[in-house]
N, C-alpha and C positions, 0 to 999 in steps of 0.2 A: 746789402741784403734783407728783404724785410723779415718781419718776427712771422709771417704765415713759410718762407722760403727756408725760416732761423724749423720752423718746424715739421720744415716737411723734409730739411737735410738731414733730422736729428729726428725722427719719433720713433724709432724702435733700439735707441742706445740704447736705452735699459733692460732694454727682451734678450738683449746677445753679452759674453763674457769677453766675444773678442773688441778690444779697443786699440788693437796694432794694425797699422794699414799701408799697406803699400802706392806712392806715386810715385807714377812717372817723369818723363820730362815733359810731356806731351797735355802734365796734370787729368791724365787716366787714373783709377781709381782701383785699387788691385786688394782683397782680401787675403791670394795668400801668393808665397812668394812666388811655386813657381808656374800660377798665372799672370804673375807680373811676370814673370822671364821668358812666356811662351809668348805674350799676348802687348807687352811695352814693350816704349825706348826706352834706352840708358840714356842718363843713372836712374835709379829708385832712389827714391827716401823710402826710411820706412818713419811714421805720424805715426803717434798718439792719436784717435779722434774729442778722448774727451778735452784733450789743450786749445783743437784748431776745433773744436765747439767751445772752447774761451775767449779765445780769439773772435769769435764770428760773432759769440754776448758783448764782447769791445768792440763792434763796429756798430750794431746796435745799441749803444754808448752805456750800457751793462759790465761795468768794469772791477766790480766786487761782490765776494759772497755777500755783505751783508746789503751794498744796492739790488744785488737780485733775491734776497728775502726780501725786506720794504716791497718790493714788482708786485713778490706772486702777492703781501698780504693790501696791498691795494689793489689789485683784481678780485681779491673774493670780497676784498669789501663790494671793491665795486656794484660784485655780479650775483654777491646773498653766494656764493660759492658757501657748500655743506662740505666744509676742512675739519680734518681732524683737529682738535687744540693743540697747540702749543707745549699744554701738559706731555701730549701722548708723543711726541718726537724725541728721543732723546738723543740728551745729549753729552756730551764731552765736559771733563772740567778744563775750562778759559783760564789761563797764565798774564799775563799781564805783566812787560817789562817799568821798571821805574820814568823815564819816559813815557809809558800809553797811560799809563797810571796821572802824569803829571801833568798830559796835558785835558786828561778826563776828567780830573779835580778842578782846571784850570774854565775849562768851556764849562764846565757843574756849576761853578762860580759868577759867569756869565749868566747863560740857561735860571737860578739860582733868580737874578738881577731884573729883568726879564717876564719874572714873576712863572718860572714850572715848577710842579711840582717833581720831589724827586723820583715817583713812583712814571711820567708822563720821560724824564729825562733818564732813566733805565730803559727803557721801552724804542728809543729812540735814540742811546748809545747802543745795546746790547750788549750793555753790562750790569749787574742783577741789579736786586733792589738792596737783598745783602748786602753785598760788597762795595755800591756804593758807600749809603750808609758808615759803615765800616769803614772804608777811607776817609769820611767826612770828620767820619770821629775821633780817629787816630792825626786828623791834621791840625 
């Protein structure tokens, strides 16, 4: 799948509340169970369009939310997009397991040895500067 095919396939995704659809044995898509039974071939599978979109993003090489965010940021930089600043995007509080925290601190030690700043490292990993600073102080 190409990026253009992905965009065409999911262009209206954010405009609808209907995220579940039916797919028949031949791959035909139906948005109601009645249409599926009238026009489709058994067996039917119920699918979530968001899950399907994530699978298609995986085919494009975007495997995680972090990778998708980095890709969007890069596109905005390349095209000079006048997007909203990061501060206007509401974010939930993120918690980290002790294994994640240890891995991030280990990566920080390596990045610090390479001359990276805490601010740059925070942006790359998605850990807030304040959280990183606190973890380093506690270690």
